[in-house]
Backbone as a chain_set.jsonl record, in Angstrom:
{"seq": "MARYVSPKGHDIVGTYERVYGIAQISEITAEGEPVYAGGTKIDWDSQETLTRNGKRVFVDEGGDEWTFDQLVKAEETEDA", "coords": {"N": [[234.527, -69.8, -20.138], [234.898, -67.46, -17.309], [232.402, -65.949, -15.316], [232.677, -62.351, -13.773], [231.872, -59.987, -10.589], [231.302, -57.513, -8.934], [232.569, -56.677, -5.58], [230.869, -56.235, -4.361], [228.681, -57.354, -5.221], [227.698, -55.945, -7.735], [227.634, -55.935, -11.755], [230.173, -56.489, -13.184], [231.331, -53.791, -16.699], [233.628, -53.121, -17.389], [237.464, -51.718, -18.469], [239.61, -49.866, -16.482], [241.146, -46.872, -19.006], [242.976, -44.72, -19.449], [243.523, -42.826, -22.725], [245.326, -40.694, -25.239], [243.916, -36.778, -26.015], [244.214, -34.702, -28.658], [243.452, -31.86, -28.428], [241.103, -29.109, -29.902], [242.17, -26.272, -30.45], [241.336, -22.778, -31.189], [242.249, -20.106, -31.07], [245.045, -18.906, -29.5], [245.408, -16.675, -26.225], [246.992, -13.688, -25.265], [248.21, -14.615, -23.321], [248.836, -16.606, -23.18], [246.828, -18.633, -22.896], [245.311, -21.793, -24.204], [242.022, -21.695, -26.372], [239.268, -23.147, -27.297], [237.712, -25.334, -29.97], [236.075, -26.922, -29.339], [236.433, -29.755, -29.637], [238.282, -32.939, -30.047], [240.777, -35.093, -31.174], [240.776, -38.255, -30.435], [243.843, -40.648, -29.831], [243.538, -43.285, -30.231], [245.762, -44.968, -30.135], [247.325, -44.538, -27.617], [245.61, -45.812, -25.821], [245.75, -47.519, -22.656], [245.45, -50.019, -20.51], [244.951, -48.466, -16.975], [246.211, -49.524, -13.814], [247.085, -50.221, -10.572], [248.845, -50.512, -8.695], [250.689, -52.734, -9.675], [248.168, -54.414, -10.588], [245.411, -54.511, -12.538], [242.55, -52.585, -13.095], [239.487, -52.24, -12.4], [236.144, -52.121, -13.765], [232.807, -50.813, -11.965], [228.869, -51.395, -12.382], [228.146, -48.83, -11.102], [229.998, -47.581, -11.303], [232.105, -48.414, -10.124], [235.381, -48.937, -8.771], [237.307, -51.771, -8.894], [240.039, -53.821, -8.105], [240.985, -57.044, -10.293], [241.724, -58.939, -8.017], [240.096, -58.505, -6.377], [237.987, -58.47, -7.056], [234.993, -61.157, -7.053], [234.376, -64.458, -8.102], [231.122, -65.504, -9.794], [228.795, -67.233, -9.837], [227.321, -69.4, -11.763], [224.759, -69.804, -13.861], [222.094, -72.04, -14.925], [220.392, -71.565, -18.385], [216.559, -71.467, -17.753]], "CA": [[234.751, -68.18, -19.105], [233.845, -67.326, -16.152], [231.857, -64.131, -14.846], [233.015, -61.997, -11.628], [231.049, -58.736, -10.374], [232.345, -56.95, -7.447], [232.633, -57.574, -4.087], [228.912, -55.048, -3.888], [227.299, -57.988, -6.195], [227.725, -55.776, -9.61], [228.404, -56.187, -12.942], [231.762, -55.261, -14.116], [231.785, -53.318, -17.228], [235.147, -52.676, -18.457], [238.675, -51.753, -17.317], [240.016, -48.071, -16.811], [241.842, -46.663, -19.449], [244.037, -43.754, -20.209], [243.706, -42.075, -23.456], [245.412, -38.624, -24.845], [243.571, -36.632, -27.734], [244.796, -33.458, -29.216], [241.792, -31.164, -28.627], [241.473, -28.357, -30.887], [241.749, -24.909, -30.309], [240.593, -21.687, -32.379], [243.056, -19.37, -31.129], [246.032, -18.249, -28.417], [244.796, -15.735, -25.528], [248.222, -13.219, -25.622], [248.214, -14.698, -21.064], [248.67, -18.459, -23.381], [245.664, -19.692, -22.92], [244.48, -21.746, -25.544], [241.05, -20.984, -26.699], [239.533, -24.162, -27.761], [237.181, -24.677, -30.855], [234.678, -27.536, -28.771], [236.295, -30.746, -30.72], [239.534, -32.92, -29.241], [240.743, -35.914, -31.901], [241.57, -39.265, -29.593], [244.789, -40.765, -30.386], [243.687, -44.339, -29.551], [247.203, -46.141, -29.823], [247.659, -44.226, -26.854], [244.545, -46.544, -25.237], [246.568, -48.586, -22.322], [244.146, -49.866, -19.349], [245.647, -48.316, -15.618], [247.123, -50.492, -12.914], [246.708, -50.058, -9.588], [250.064, -51.476, -7.738], [250.866, -52.896, -10.485], [247.382, -54.644, -11.42], [245.085, -53.584, -13.825], [241.706, -51.745, -12.233], [238.057, -53.285, -13.823], [235.079, -50.763, -13.729], [231.632, -51.785, -11.982], [228.341, -50.863, -13.745], [227.952, -48.137, -10.083], [231.262, -47.185, -11.864], [232.897, -48.208, -8.216], [236.964, -49.82, -9.491], [238.74, -52.931, -8.517], [241.35, -54.686, -8.91], [241.998, -58.37, -10.072], [241.742, -59.904, -6.494], [238.799, -57.82, -5.0], [236.768, -59.051, -8.054], [234.407, -62.342, -6.872], [233.446, -65.101, -9.602], [229.456, -65.414, -10.065], [228.507, -68.26, -9.81], [227.021, -70.212, -13.819], [222.873, -69.83, -13.229], [222.328, -72.69, -16.422], [218.941, -71.291, -18.421], [215.574, -72.828, -18.086]], "C": [[234.612, -67.58, -18.192], [233.373, -65.442, -16.04], [232.607, -63.833, -14.069], [232.317, -60.576, -12.081], [232.44, -58.959, -8.655], [231.808, -56.995, -6.513], [231.095, -56.854, -3.228], [228.013, -56.635, -4.45], [227.323, -56.988, -7.949], [228.119, -55.75, -10.648], [229.754, -55.613, -13.223], [231.24, -54.999, -15.653], [232.258, -53.143, -17.509], [236.062, -52.727, -17.551], [239.077, -50.156, -17.397], [241.251, -47.896, -16.955], [241.49, -45.354, -20.063], [244.208, -43.673, -21.554], [243.815, -40.734, -23.995], [244.963, -38.307, -25.91], [244.194, -35.584, -27.642], [243.217, -32.295, -29.205], [242.148, -29.936, -28.851], [240.895, -26.719, -31.008], [242.008, -24.2, -31.972], [241.715, -20.341, -32.284], [244.41, -19.362, -30.178], [245.387, -17.078, -28.311], [246.395, -15.331, -25.641], [248.941, -13.283, -23.656], [249.319, -16.035, -21.936], [247.966, -19.54, -23.32], [245.319, -20.169, -24.251], [242.875, -21.367, -25.928], [240.578, -22.137, -27.007], [237.98, -24.206, -28.795], [236.479, -26.058, -30.446], [235.47, -29.855, -29.535], [237.199, -31.63, -29.957], [238.955, -34.844, -29.954], [241.892, -36.946, -30.874], [242.534, -39.997, -30.604], [244.917, -42.846, -29.469], [244.227, -45.449, -29.705], [247.795, -45.917, -29.283], [247.749, -44.917, -25.277], [245.719, -47.357, -24.383], [245.18, -48.732, -20.832], [245.554, -49.171, -17.739], [245.626, -49.772, -14.511], [247.19, -49.994, -11.399], [247.571, -50.931, -8.679], [250.018, -53.061, -8.327], [249.109, -54.348, -11.409], [246.272, -54.008, -12.082], [243.477, -53.522, -13.566], [239.742, -51.595, -13.231], [237.214, -51.995, -13.493], [233.516, -51.344, -13.022], [230.726, -51.223, -13.038], [228.205, -50.006, -12.648], [228.904, -46.771, -10.265], [232.471, -46.976, -10.479], [234.795, -48.509, -8.914], [237.162, -51.213, -8.301], [239.113, -53.34, -9.101], [240.968, -55.998, -8.992], [241.305, -59.292, -8.903], [240.733, -59.825, -5.52], [237.501, -58.624, -6.268], [235.757, -59.778, -6.568], [234.27, -63.166, -8.221], [231.764, -65.573, -8.827], [228.824, -66.925, -9.85], [227.724, -68.228, -10.715], [225.888, -70.5, -12.798], [222.693, -71.052, -15.58], [220.011, -71.478, -16.451], [217.786, -72.319, -18.314], [214.763, -72.754, -19.343]], "O": [[233.741, -66.755, -18.47], [233.785, -64.355, -16.445], [233.313, -64.671, -13.509], [232.176, -60.104, -13.209], [233.297, -59.573, -8.021], [230.623, -57.314, -6.41], [230.57, -56.942, -2.118], [226.873, -56.904, -4.071], [226.986, -57.452, -9.039], [229.318, -55.469, -10.658], [230.159, -54.468, -13.423], [230.638, -55.986, -16.077], [231.889, -52.62, -18.56], [236.038, -53.26, -16.442], [238.81, -49.421, -18.348], [242.195, -48.188, -16.22], [240.541, -44.928, -20.721], [245.097, -44.436, -21.932], [243.073, -39.796, -23.705], [245.206, -38.998, -26.899], [244.802, -35.356, -26.596], [242.261, -32.199, -29.974], [243.152, -29.442, -28.338], [239.856, -26.187, -31.399], [242.437, -24.554, -33.071], [241.981, -19.668, -33.28], [244.881, -20.474, -30.421], [244.904, -16.41, -29.225], [247.181, -16.209, -25.999], [249.675, -12.528, -23.017], [250.391, -16.369, -21.43], [248.151, -20.74, -23.518], [245.08, -19.451, -25.223], [242.699, -20.236, -25.477], [241.602, -22.804, -27.156], [237.132, -23.342, -28.57], [236.162, -26.581, -31.514], [234.773, -30.852, -29.723], [237.115, -31.241, -28.792], [237.963, -35.542, -29.747], [243.076, -36.759, -30.594], [242.317, -40.062, -31.814], [245.712, -43.398, -28.709], [243.744, -46.574, -29.572], [248.93, -46.37, -29.433], [248.544, -44.93, -24.337], [246.619, -47.872, -25.047], [244.376, -47.911, -20.39], [246.744, -49.476, -17.672], [244.992, -50.817, -14.661], [247.53, -48.812, -11.464], [247.134, -51.882, -8.031], [249.59, -54.104, -7.832], [249.169, -54.908, -12.503], [246.319, -52.779, -12.126], [242.967, -54.599, -13.875], [239.229, -51.057, -14.212], [237.704, -50.982, -12.995], [233.048, -52.34, -13.573], [231.095, -50.747, -14.111], [227.099, -50.132, -13.176], [228.827, -45.628, -9.814], [233.211, -46.086, -10.06], [234.997, -47.734, -9.849], [237.096, -51.271, -7.073], [238.949, -53.481, -10.313], [240.552, -56.453, -7.927], [240.48, -60.191, -9.061], [240.451, -60.451, -4.498], [236.408, -59.153, -6.063], [235.709, -59.272, -5.447], [234.076, -62.599, -9.296], [231.474, -65.858, -7.665], [227.711, -66.517, -9.519], [227.16, -67.142, -10.848], [225.846, -71.019, -11.683], [223.022, -70.799, -16.74], [219.154, -71.075, -15.665], [217.83, -73.516, -18.601], [214.028, -73.689, -19.658]]}, "num_chains": 1, "name": "protein.A"}
């Protein structure tokens, strides 16, 4: 399996994902505003990798986003 880095040479650490969650509330104000209770239940079944122009979005260690066609294949190194 090949290793890829960003055009800046930073390691790719993951993909950009979207997940939905249910933020817990303790009540609703008269104006219809929720009063949050401090927790969110994540719906992991809703997780999806985001795309840009039909291409997966990858994230480097600096937080920058790149599509696969922008990544650079890292050179293989042998362990000494």
